[in-house]
C-alpha positions, 0 to 999 in steps of 0.5 A, a space after each residue: 056678930 061682926 063689927 059691921 053688923 054692930 055698926 048697923 044696929 047702932 046706927 038704926 036702932 034706938 033704946 026703948 022709951 019709958 019713964 026712965 030712959 030717953 030715946 036716942 042712938 048709942 054714941 059711936 065712940 061708946 059702941 066701938 069700945 063695947 062688946 056686941 052684947 053690950 051694944 045690943 043691950 043698950 039699944 034693947 034688941 037682940 042679934 035677931 033684930 026687932 019684932 015687927 011690933 017693936 019696930 012699928 012702935 019705934 017708927 011711930 015714936 021716932 018717925 021713919 028712918 029717913 035722911 032729912 032733906 034740905 029744900 031751897 027757899 028763895 028768901 033764905 038764899 036772899 038773906 045769905 046774899 045780904 049777909 056778905 061783908 062785901 055787899 054790906 061795904 057797898 051799901 055803906 059806901 052808897 049811903 055815905 056817897 048819898 049824904 056827902 052829895 055824890 048822888 050819881 055815885 050813890 045811884 051807881 053803887 046802889 045799882 051795882 049792889 042790887 044787880 050783884 044781890 039779884 044775880 047771886 041769889 038767882 044763881 044760888 037758888 038755881 044751884 040749890 034746886 039742882 042739888 035738891 033734884 039730884 038728891 031726890 033721884 038718889 035712893 038710900 038703902 042699907 043691908 043689915 
């Protein structure tokens, strides 16, 4: 078995589950220093692969072998916008201006703050939705 085949087995197979073992892949560092037979034993399979019954059992226990996707959420984007140090500084400046008596300055700073957060959140949300749309068009596949 060549190294590419071992890497494919390591990245897709998981050990059997029983009372003494846990589900999880073999770390790449230990797989790289092991022989192919040791790697196959670690993931409890053979060079012919898993039986359809074992594959179904693992799929049921672990779920499909799929890449997790990230969904764009407006509230999460808005929260990231509000954590900006520059925007926090503007907010503090607006509050200080209001209490010092410069109410017109506080209103101007507040409007700038709202416009900045609004535009930043809208643009970032649109960018995340575009990235999600691109990710949906990509089809992932591997020959093992």
